[in-house]
Structure formats: C-alpha cells, structure tokens
PAVEX-990385 format. One record per atom (N, C-alpha, C): x, y, z; residue number from 1; atom name. Coordinates in steps of 0.001 Angstrom, whole numbers. Example, Ala and Ser with C-alpha at 12.3 -4.5 7.8 and 13.67 -1.06 7.14 Angstrom:
REM residues 2
> xx:yy:zz:i:at
> 13190:-5690:7800:1:N
> 12300:-4500:7800:1:CA
> 13200:-3300:7800:1:C
> 12850:-2250:7080:2:N
> 13670:-1060:7140:2:CA
> 12900:30:7870:2:C
//
This chain:
REM residues 226
> xx:yy:zz:i:at
> 855:-1194:0:1:N
> 0:0:0:1:CA
> 891:1243:0:1:C
> 572:2186:-847:2:N
> 1361:3389:-969:2:CA
> 1127:4278:247:2:C
> 2198:4627:970:3:N
> 2073:5455:2160:3:CA
> 1572:6838:1803:3:C
> 2057:7384:676:4:N
> 1600:8706:269:4:CA
> 113:8719:-33:4:C
> -367:7610:-582:5:N
> -1797:7534:-883:5:CA
> -2628:7511:391:5:C
> -2126:6791:1416:6:N
> -2830:6750:2692:6:CA
> -2890:8134:3318:6:C
> -1737:8851:3298:7:N
> -1712:10194:3855:7:CA
> -2638:11129:3102:7:C
> -2693:10947:1790:8:N
> -3576:11792:996:8:CA
> -5029:11553:1360:8:C
> -5394:10274:1579:9:N
> -6777:9961:1927:9:CA
> -7131:10492:3313:9:C
> -6190:10397:4253:10:N
> -6441:10931:5579:10:CA
> -6591:12450:5547:10:C
> -5777:13109:4731:11:N
> -5908:14556:4582:11:CA
> -7252:14917:3983:11:C
> -7708:14067:3038:12:N
> -9020:14296:2441:12:CA
> -10117:14171:3483:12:C
> -9982:13175:4369:13:N
> -10984:12990:5399:13:CA
> -11017:14177:6355:13:C
> -9808:14728:6688:14:N
> -9750:15880:7571:14:CA
> -10420:17086:6936:14:C
> -10147:17316:5642:15:N
> -10771:18447:4971:15:CA
> -12278:18265:4863:15:C
> -12712:17008:4645:16:N
> -14141:16751:4576:16:CA
> -14794:16903:5939:16:C
> -14036:16631:7011:17:N
> -14604:16764:8354:17:CA
> -14951:18211:8644:17:C
> -14163:19140:8094:18:N
> -14488:20542:8274:18:CA
> -15843:20849:7667:18:C
> -16186:20141:6557:19:N
> -17434:20428:5886:19:CA
> -18611:19719:6539:19:C
> -18453:18447:6889:20:N
> -19591:17753:7491:20:CA
> -19180:16752:8545:20:C
> -18060:17062:9243:21:N
> -17615:16303:10420:21:CA
> -17433:14835:10126:21:C
> -17115:14483:8891:22:N
> -16841:13088:8528:22:CA
> -17980:12164:8935:22:C
> -19193:12653:8943:23:N
> -20400:11868:9224:23:CA
> -20403:11284:10632:23:C
> -19708:11935:11554:24:N
> -19729:11475:12942:24:CA
> -21108:11712:13542:24:C
> -21545:10779:14341:25:N
> -22765:10996:15107:25:CA
> -22399:11786:16358:25:C
> -23061:12906:16573:26:N
> -22713:13794:17660:26:CA
> -23215:13259:18987:26:C
> -22319:13225:19950:27:N
> -22682:12876:21320:27:CA
> -22082:13949:22216:27:C
> -22922:14836:22711:28:N
> -22464:15997:23447:28:CA
> -22516:15706:24940:28:C
> -21393:15914:25606:29:N
> -21307:15701:27048:29:CA
> -20984:17026:27724:29:C
> -21588:17266:28852:30:N
> -21289:18450:29648:30:CA
> -21575:18134:31104:30:C
> -20814:18762:31990:31:N
> -21030:18552:33415:31:CA
> -20913:19883:34140:31:C
> -21501:19941:35321:32:N
> -21573:21199:36056:32:CA
> -21691:20880:37541:32:C
> -21008:21666:38363:33:N
> -21085:21553:39810:33:CA
> -21503:22906:40380:33:C
> -22495:22904:41247:34:N
> -22991:24164:41790:34:CA
> -23411:23972:43247:34:C
> -23560:25097:43940:35:N
> -23995:25100:45336:35:CA
> -25482:25418:45390:35:C
> -26230:24538:46051:36:N
> -27676:24715:46204:36:CA
> -27950:25171:47636:36:C
> -28321:26444:47827:37:N
> -28525:26957:49196:37:CA
> -29694:26261:49889:37:C
> -29707:26371:51190:38:N
> -30798:25795:51981:38:CA
> -32108:26511:51664:38:C
> -33170:25714:51525:39:N
> -34478:26277:51250:39:CA
> -34662:26818:49853:39:C
> -33789:26418:48930:40:N
> -33860:26941:47566:40:CA
> -34029:25813:46555:40:C
> -34460:26195:45353:41:N
> -34601:25264:44240:41:CA
> -33945:25876:43011:41:C
> -33148:25075:42298:42:N
> -32471:25545:41092:42:CA
> -32918:24686:39914:42:C
> -33267:25353:38798:43:N
> -33732:24655:37601:43:CA
> -32836:24992:36418:43:C
> -32690:24030:35524:44:N
> -31881:24184:34322:44:CA
> -32706:23726:33117:44:C
> -32346:24256:31952:45:N
> -33087:23945:30735:45:CA
> -32136:23428:29662:45:C
> -32617:22464:28893:46:N
> -31844:21890:27803:46:CA
> -32744:21734:26583:46:C
> -32344:22357:25471:47:N
> -33106:22245:24230:47:CA
> -32771:20925:23543:47:C
> -33796:20176:23166:48:N
> -33610:18879:22541:48:CA
> -34346:18827:21208:48:C
> -33955:17843:20403:49:N
> -34597:17600:19123:49:CA
> -35272:16232:19130:49:C
> -36186:16081:18234:50:N
> -36927:14834:18165:50:CA
> -36007:13662:17838:50:C
> -36286:12513:18442:51:N
> -35543:11264:18255:51:CA
> -34155:11304:18883:51:C
> -33819:12393:19587:52:N
> -32565:12414:20341:52:CA
> -32818:11827:21725:52:C
> -31758:11580:22455:53:N
> -31879:11030:23804:53:CA
> -31129:11915:24790:53:C
> -31704:12063:25950:54:N
> -31131:12881:27020:54:CA
> -30857:11985:28218:54:C
> -29613:11937:28628:55:N
> -29226:11180:29821:55:CA
> -28645:12146:30834:55:C
> -29142:12107:32041:56:N
> -28655:12981:33108:56:CA
> -28297:12138:34323:56:C
> -27150:12423:34869:57:N
> -26682:11748:36089:57:CA
> -26281:12813:37094:57:C
> -26721:12670:38331:58:N
> -26414:13671:39350:58:CA
> -25949:12991:40623:58:C
> -25195:13761:41423:59:N
> -24715:13297:42717:59:CA
> -24650:14482:43664:59:C
> -24985:14246:44914:60:N
> -24811:15253:45956:60:CA
> -23432:15032:46571:60:C
> -22545:16005:46397:61:N
> -21165:15843:46833:61:CA
> -20960:16214:48292:61:C
> -21729:17181:48781:62:N
> -21519:17631:50157:62:CA
> -22815:18230:50685:62:C
> -22949:18193:52005:63:N
> -24138:18725:52656:63:CA
> -24754:17696:53581:63:C
> -25457:18170:54585:64:N
> -26054:17271:55567:64:CA
> -27033:16315:54902:64:C
> -26843:15026:55158:65:N
> -27723:14014:54599:65:CA
> -27374:13576:53199:65:C
> -26598:14388:52465:66:N
> -26235:14069:51081:66:CA
> -27469:13682:50258:66:C
> -28529:14481:50360:67:N
> -29751:14156:49630:67:CA
> -30355:15421:49034:67:C
> -31153:15229:47981:68:N
> -31795:16335:47285:68:CA
> -33000:15781:46523:68:C
> -34000:16629:46321:69:N
> -35131:16262:45472:69:CA
> -34817:16635:44025:69:C
> -35248:15775:43101:70:N
> -34954:16001:41680:70:CA
> -36173:15633:40853:70:C
> -36435:16440:39813:71:N
> -37464:16055:38852:71:CA
> -37126:16616:37478:71:C
> -37581:15890:36467:72:N
> -37348:16229:35066:72:CA
> -38695:16321:34373:72:C
> -38937:17421:33672:73:N
> -40219:17630:33007:73:CA
> -40014:17852:31516:73:C
> -41011:17457:30736:74:N
> -40976:17557:29277:74:CA
> -41343:18972:28831:74:C
> -41170:19281:27537:75:N
> -41583:20601:27046:75:CA
> -43061:20892:27280:75:C
> -43899:19847:27352:76:N
> -45324:20050:27600:76:CA
> -45632:20273:29071:76:C
> -44628:20165:29938:77:N
> -44843:20372:31364:77:CA
> -45117:19110:32148:77:C
> -45080:17951:31504:78:N
> -45321:16687:32202:78:CA
> -44056:16240:32941:78:C
> -44222:15827:34185:79:N
> -43087:15347:34968:79:CA
> -42752:13928:34537:79:C
> -41549:13749:33998:80:N
> -41119:12441:33510:80:CA
> -40417:11624:34585:80:C
> -39653:12290:35419:81:N
> -38867:11607:36458:81:CA
> -38969:12431:37732:81:C
> -39102:11746:38856:82:N
> -39120:12441:40145:82:CA
> -38392:11580:41174:82:C
> -37388:12168:41833:83:N
> -36655:11511:42910:83:CA
> -36860:12306:44194:83:C
> -37056:11598:45289:84:N
> -37286:12254:46575:84:CA
> -36129:11961:47529:84:C
> -35390:13004:47861:85:N
> -34306:12968:48842:85:CA
> -33340:11825:48560:85:C
> -32751:11844:47378:86:N
> -31749:10855:46985:86:CA
> -30384:11525:46852:86:C
> -29344:10726:47027:87:N
> -27981:11252:46925:87:CA
> -27445:11199:45505:87:C
> -27999:10330:44653:88:N
> -27551:10247:43266:88:CA
> -28644:9589:42441:88:C
> -28492:9694:41125:89:N
> -29468:9101:40220:89:CA
> -29022:9221:38779:89:C
> -29515:8293:37950:90:N
> -29237:8289:36515:90:CA
> -30550:8077:35782:90:C
> -30852:8942:34813:91:N
> -32115:8848:34078:91:CA
> -31858:9145:32600:91:C
> -32557:8378:31747:92:N
> -32459:8556:30294:92:CA
> -33861:8642:29716:92:C
> -34081:9620:28854:93:N
> -35384:9796:28211:93:CA
> -35180:10005:26712:93:C
> -36159:9530:25952:94:N
> -36192:9802:24517:94:CA
> -36870:11148:24319:94:C
> -36197:12029:23618:95:N
> -36615:13423:23589:95:CA
> -37521:13716:22399:95:C
> -38189:14853:22509:96:N
> -38951:15452:21424:96:CA
> -38528:16910:21305:96:C
> -38995:17586:20296:97:N
> -38608:18978:20097:97:CA
> -39091:19839:21258:97:C
> -38182:20662:21774:98:N
> -38566:21570:22847:98:CA
> -37515:21654:23935:98:C
> -37846:22422:24969:99:N
> -36939:22647:26093:99:CA
> -37341:21763:27271:99:C
> -36401:20948:27719:100:N
> -36608:20105:28893:100:CA
> -36089:20841:30129:100:C
> -36812:20706:31216:101:N
> -36431:21360:32463:101:CA
> -36143:20300:33521:101:C
> -35016:20441:34206:102:N
> -34716:19574:35336:102:CA
> -34304:20444:36516:102:C
> -34837:20095:37688:103:N
> -34683:20929:38874:103:CA
> -34127:20114:40036:103:C
> -33341:20796:40868:104:N
> -32826:20247:42112:104:CA
> -33428:21070:43253:104:C
> -34104:20388:44167:105:N
> -34899:21053:45194:105:CA
> -34315:20763:46578:105:C
> -33985:21838:47298:106:N
> -33463:21703:48657:106:CA
> -34334:22472:49643:106:C
> -35610:22654:49295:107:N
> -36505:23421:50163:107:CA
> -36843:22686:51456:107:C
> -36639:21367:51483:108:N
> -36932:20620:52712:108:CA
> -35895:20865:53793:108:C
> -34751:21455:53423:109:N
> -33694:21735:54396:109:CA
> -33633:23242:54636:109:C
> -33717:23635:55881:110:N
> -33681:25059:56224:110:CA
> -32332:25509:56749:110:C
> -31382:24582:56864:111:N
> -30084:24911:57449:111:CA
> -28935:24591:56506:111:C
> -28923:23392:55945:112:N
> -27753:22898:55232:112:CA
> -27859:23159:53735:112:C
> -26808:23726:53151:113:N
> -26706:23848:51702:113:CA
> -26082:22581:51131:113:C
> -26277:22354:49846:114:N
> -25780:21146:49190:114:CA
> -24893:21531:47999:114:C
> -23887:20732:47769:115:N
> -23064:20865:46565:115:CA
> -23454:19722:45630:115:C
> -23957:20065:44459:116:N
> -24533:19083:43535:116:CA
> -23719:19071:42243:116:C
> -23436:17873:41785:117:N
> -22773:17661:40489:117:CA
> -23740:16933:39567:117:C
> -23828:17385:38313:118:N
> -24622:16647:37335:118:CA
> -23932:16667:35974:118:C
> -24221:15629:35199:119:N
> -23642:15480:33860:119:CA
> -24753:15189:32869:119:C
> -24681:15853:31723:120:N
> -25648:15647:30647:120:CA
> -24956:14970:29478:120:C
> -25622:13957:28913:121:N
> -25127:13267:27719:121:CA
> -26239:13326:26674:121:C
> -25970:14004:25587:122:N
> -26960:14187:24525:122:CA
> -26538:13374:23311:122:C
> -27391:12461:22873:123:N
> -27107:11613:21716:123:CA
> -28045:11969:20574:123:C
> -27524:11733:19351:124:N
> -28307:11956:18124:124:CA
> -28796:13393:18016:124:C
> -27851:14320:18272:125:N
> -28191:15736:18176:125:CA
> -27631:16354:16896:125:C
> -27634:15573:15795:126:N
> -27101:16099:14549:126:CA
> -27982:17232:14048:126:C
> -27379:18105:13283:127:N
> -28134:19198:12676:127:CA
> -29128:18632:11674:127:C
> -30279:19284:11572:128:N
> -31308:18800:10678:128:CA
> -30899:18950:9220:128:C
> -30190:20031:8931:129:N
> -29769:20273:7573:129:CA
> -28267:20103:7488:129:C
> -27829:19496:6427:130:N
> -26408:19296:6238:130:CA
> -26155:18386:5071:130:C
> -24906:18283:4668:131:N
> -24561:17447:3522:131:CA
> -24856:15985:3811:131:C
> -25171:15266:2804:132:N
> -25387:13826:2898:132:CA
> -24062:13153:3188:132:C
> -24014:12262:4198:133:N
> -22748:11586:4496:133:CA
> -22170:10849:3298:133:C
> -23001:10503:2325:134:N
> -22489:9794:1165:134:CA
> -21789:10727:183:134:C
> -21842:12069:444:135:N
> -21227:12995:-492:135:CA
> -19720:12877:-539:135:C
> -19123:12183:433:136:N
> -17666:12048:407:136:CA
> -17199:11301:-832:136:C
> -18097:10491:-1406:137:N
> -17697:9724:-2579:137:CA
> -17352:10619:-3762:137:C
> -17928:11848:-3776:138:N
> -17631:12746:-4877:138:CA
> -16182:13197:-4869:138:C
> -15542:13142:-3684:139:N
> -14168:13606:-3577:139:CA
> -13157:12501:-3860:139:C
> -13629:11297:-3999:140:N
> -12721:10169:-4209:140:CA
> -12619:9898:-5706:140:C
> -11423:9937:-6194:141:N
> -11157:9673:-7605:141:CA
> -10185:8503:-7695:141:C
> -10571:7514:-8431:142:N
> -9709:6345:-8550:142:CA
> -9820:5479:-7317:142:C
> -10918:4747:-7216:143:N
> -11122:3944:-6011:143:CA
> -10133:2798:-5888:143:C
> -9364:2562:-6918:144:N
> -8391:1481:-6843:144:CA
> -7074:1929:-6244:144:C
> -6993:3183:-5719:145:N
> -5744:3650:-5133:145:CA
> -5460:2938:-3816:145:C
> -6496:2630:-3097:146:N
> -6310:2036:-1776:146:CA
> -7163:801:-1638:146:C
> -6640:-147:-857:147:N
> -7421:-1335:-551:147:CA
> -8392:-1069:609:147:C
> -8030:-131:1451:148:N
> -8887:197:2584:148:CA
> -9931:1215:2164:148:C
> -11158:964:2498:149:N
> -12238:1862:2142:149:CA
> -12340:2986:3179:149:C
> -12840:4106:2703:150:N
> -12986:5242:3591:150:CA
> -14019:4959:4677:150:C
> -14997:4103:4354:151:N
> -15969:3752:5381:151:CA
> -15308:3062:6567:151:C
> -14324:2208:6282:152:N
> -13626:1509:7356:152:CA
> -12857:2490:8236:152:C
> -12214:3491:7594:153:N
> -11473:4485:8362:153:CA
> -12417:5261:9268:153:C
> -13547:5673:8697:154:N
> -14505:6444:9472:154:CA
> -15095:5610:10605:154:C
> -15350:4342:10346:155:N
> -15883:3467:11388:155:CA
> -14885:3298:12522:155:C
> -13615:3143:12174:156:N
> -12579:2998:13192:156:CA
> -12441:4266:14027:156:C
> -12445:5419:13349:157:N
> -12324:6686:14066:157:CA
> -13540:6906:14965:157:C
> -14707:6549:14453:158:N
> -15916:6671:15266:158:CA
> -15838:5805:16517:158:C
> -15321:4588:16362:159:N
> -15192:3682:17499:159:CA
> -14215:4234:18529:159:C
> -13071:4747:18052:160:N
> -12085:5337:18966:160:CA
> -12677:6547:19674:160:C
> -13387:7379:18920:161:N
> -14000:8576:19508:161:CA
> -15017:8195:20590:161:C
> -15828:7175:20320:162:N
> -16829:6751:21296:162:CA
> -16167:6208:22564:162:C
> -15096:5420:22382:163:N
> -14397:4869:23547:163:CA
> -13725:5963:24376:163:C
> -13127:6947:23676:164:N
> -12504:8055:24406:164:CA
> -13556:8860:25162:164:C
> -14700:9090:24529:165:N
> -15766:9807:25219:165:CA
> -16258:9068:26448:165:C
> -16371:7745:26324:166:N
> -16795:6942:27474:166:CA
> -15758:6995:28590:166:C
> -14474:6993:28212:167:N
> -13418:7075:29225:167:CA
> -13474:8408:29965:167:C
> -13679:9486:29221:168:N
> -13791:10803:29856:168:CA
> -14982:10849:30799:168:C
> -16102:10255:30371:169:N
> -17295:10230:31218:169:CA
> -17039:9465:32513:169:C
> -16392:8304:32407:170:N
> -16108:7497:33598:170:CA
> -15153:8235:34535:170:C
> -14135:8899:33974:171:N
> -13206:9651:34809:171:CA
> -13904:10799:35524:171:C
> -14824:11466:34834:172:N
> -15574:12548:35469:172:CA
> -16411:12032:36628:172:C
> -17072:10888:36427:173:N
> -17880:10305:37498:173:CA
> -17011:9861:38669:173:C
> -15841:9304:38361:174:N
> -14949:8882:39434:174:CA
> -14469:10078:40252:174:C
> -14192:11202:39582:175:N
> -13806:12401:40315:175:CA
> -14949:12888:41206:175:C
> -16168:12774:40706:176:N
> -17318:13183:41519:176:CA
> -17472:12281:42739:176:C
> -17329:10953:42540:177:N
> -17390:10030:43677:177:CA
> -16283:10334:44683:177:C
> -15081:10617:44169:178:N
> -13961:10907:45065:178:CA
> -14225:12179:45867:178:C
> -14775:13203:45209:179:N
> -15073:14455:45921:179:CA
> -16127:14234:46998:179:C
> -17166:13445:46686:180:N
> -18201:13184:47682:180:CA
> -17635:12392:48866:180:C
> -16833:11367:48587:181:N
> -16256:10568:49674:181:CA
> -15313:11406:50534:181:C
> -14561:12281:49878:182:N
> -13634:13124:50645:182:CA
> -14399:14080:51557:182:C
> -15447:14690:51034:183:N
> -16251:15592:51862:183:CA
> -16888:14852:53034:183:C
> -17340:13619:52779:184:N
> -17937:12824:53852:184:CA
> -16904:12471:54917:184:C
> -15695:12101:54494:185:N
> -14639:11768:55449:185:CA
> -14237:12980:56280:185:C
> -14125:14140:55625:186:N
> -13761:15346:56369:186:CA
> -14848:15719:57375:186:C
> -16109:15536:56988:187:N
> -17200:15812:57925:187:CA
> -17149:14864:59118:187:C
> -16913:13579:58855:188:N
> -16803:12607:59948:188:CA
> -15606:12913:60841:188:C
> -14511:13360:60219:189:N
> -13313:13702:60993:189:CA
> -13598:14854:61961:189:C
> -14313:15866:61470:190:N
> -14657:16993:62337:190:CA
> -15589:16560:63462:190:C
> -16542:15686:63173:191:N
> -17457:15219:64209:191:CA
> -16726:14404:65264:191:C
> -15810:13532:64818:192:N
> -15045:12717:65779:192:CA
> -14214:13612:66688:192:C
> -13560:14624:66118:193:N
> -12758:15538:66932:193:CA
> -13625:16310:67923:193:C
> -14796:16757:67473:194:N
> -15685:17508:68367:194:CA
> -16137:16666:69553:194:C
> -16604:15455:69269:195:N
> -17091:14606:70357:195:CA
> -15942:14101:71233:195:C
> -14760:13934:70660:196:N
> -13608:13536:71482:196:CA
> -13259:14631:72474:196:C
> -13242:15881:71994:197:N
> -12953:16994:72905:197:CA
> -14051:17126:73963:197:C
> -15281:16923:73564:198:N
> -16387:17001:74531:198:CA
> -16262:15922:75601:198:C
> -15971:14696:75175:199:N
> -15796:13604:76145:199:CA
> -14622:13863:77080:199:C
> -13549:14452:76536:200:N
> -12385:14749:77375:200:CA
> -12734:15774:78444:200:C
> -13447:16817:78060:201:N
> -13843:17830:79040:201:CA
> -14770:17247:80108:201:C
> -15688:16386:79681:202:N
> -16591:15761:80642:202:CA
> -15821:14884:81615:202:C
> -14842:14124:81087:203:N
> -14041:13260:81967:203:CA
> -13239:14078:82964:203:C
> -12656:15186:82516:204:N
> -11891:16041:83444:204:CA
> -12807:16613:84508:204:C
> -14005:17047:84078:205:N
> -14952:17607:85040:205:CA
> -15410:16560:86054:205:C
> -15710:15375:85586:206:N
> -16139:14303:86483:206:CA
> -15017:13925:87449:206:C
> -13793:13874:86945:207:N
> -12654:13545:87816:207:CA
> -12495:14597:88904:207:C
> -12640:15863:88562:208:N
> -12535:16918:89568:208:CA
> -13620:16811:90625:208:C
> -14856:16501:90174:209:N
> -15954:16346:91132:209:CA
> -15701:15165:92060:209:C
> -15202:14054:91523:210:N
> -14930:12886:92358:210:CA
> -13840:13169:93391:210:C
> -12786:13873:92955:211:N
> -11719:14217:93918:211:CA
> -12262:15102:95024:211:C
> -13098:16049:94658:212:N
> -13675:16951:95673:212:CA
> -14556:16177:96655:212:C
> -15362:15258:96158:213:N
> -16240:14482:97035:213:CA
> -15440:13589:97983:213:C
> -14381:12952:97451:214:N
> -13554:12093:98309:214:CA
> -12868:12900:99403:214:C
> -12377:14054:99076:215:N
> -11715:14888:100086:215:CA
> -12712:15376:101124:215:C
> -13915:15636:100649:216:N
> -14924:16113:101609:216:CA
> -15336:15017:102598:216:C
> -15207:13745:102197:217:N
> -15558:12655:103100:217:CA
> -14589:12535:104259:217:C
> -13317:12814:103987:218:N
> -12291:12655:105019:218:CA
> -11948:13971:105707:218:C
> -12607:15001:105356:219:N
> -12334:16293:105990:219:CA
> -13162:16422:107262:219:C
> -12506:16569:108394:220:N
> -13202:16677:109672:220:CA
> -13622:18126:109875:220:C
> -14895:18320:109703:221:N
> -15402:19684:109797:221:CA
> -15900:20023:111211:221:C
> -15789:19045:112061:222:N
> -16245:19294:113420:222:CA
> -15244:20189:114167:222:C
> -15712:21216:114751:223:N
> -14858:22148:115464:223:CA
> -14948:21857:116981:223:C
> -13816:21902:117616:224:N
> -13826:21669:119070:224:CA
> -14418:22864:119798:224:C
> -15202:22555:120809:225:N
> -15818:23616:121589:225:CA
> -14876:24090:122680:225:C
> -14858:25340:122825:226:N
> -14003:25904:123873:226:CA
> -14853:26266:125075:226:C
//
C-alpha cells in the first residue's frame, strides 16, 4: 500500500470533516457543579430535538444528609422523572422537540446547603440540515488507489471517539465520587474531633468532682468547743 496515498486519503478525510464532520454521530457531554442553598430550588433547561436522547446523572457531593429532590419535566410540562431525597441518580429519556427542564430542590432543608454535580449526555443531536454523508464519494477519484475503504477508516475513528468519550465520562464520574467521599470523610473527621474533645472535658470535670467528694468525706469539719 502506498504510504503517500494513505496520507492523501487521511488529509481528504480531515478536509471533509471541516465540511460535514466526517459523518460522525454527535454525542455531546457536559457537566456542572454548583452550590444549592438551603431552602432553595435551582432549575436548568436543555433544548432537545426529536428522536434524540437525554441522559442525566447527578450526585450530591456535600451537605447534611447528602440528599436532594430532583425532577425532570418535558416541554409540555409533564413530569417524567421524580426523585425524593436521593444522593444520586441516573435517568435517560427519549426526547422530542422543545426545552426540557430539570430541577434540584433543597426546600426541605432550612439549614444545610448542598453541593450538587450533574452530567448531561446528549445523543443523536445532529443538525437537521447538512450534507449527505455519502457525499464524500464525490471527492474520491480512482477507487483502486487504496485497498482500505474510507468507510472503514470512518468506522474505526468513530469507534475510537466513542471509547474516548466513554473514558472521559467514567473519569468525570470517578472524580465526583472521590469528591463526595472526601467531603464525607472530612465531615466525619470533624465530628469525631468535636465529640472527642467534649468527652475529654466531661471526663476532666467528672474527675474533679470525684476528687472533691472524696476529700470532703475525710475532711473533719467538726470544730472543738471551747
């Protein structure tokens, strides 16, 4: 196989990707971490297209109880998913045209704020208008130059891209789990130190009272009469 021919075909694919992204299926990932104050509710909106899919995963990283209320509603206002005081959750819905709303509710807590992480994965969000993926054939002249077909190259690149995206998603989730576990450990550490100091003070106080009582038992308070 001619190396120059392979490089030429790869360059062609890169130039074609500028025009129509080499027929890649778009999978958009995004994540966000925010602070949810006590007694408050925060809502977010995501515009979706028909036949696309919306996957949302959330975790409560810090805050008393590590729980939050969550619900997801359709563009028509129908509640599709509702979670009550959960620390994490994963939900996937088949979308239609319109804006989807998902909310995190901390109104049940009047004291503790929560730190919430969520990730959105949007599949099949290709543009409605665009070149036909088969148009790449117009740029290929002399199909006998290479034994490898351009479809195979694109399939391989698509597979690598999907695996890399999955790896990034898993790493993001692992970082979120690590942050939540660390916050929980630090909270437990502070509680252990507080109660240890409290127990120490109580023990010192009790020891002082016991010493005073013992001394008072052997102290002769009777005064001789003159």
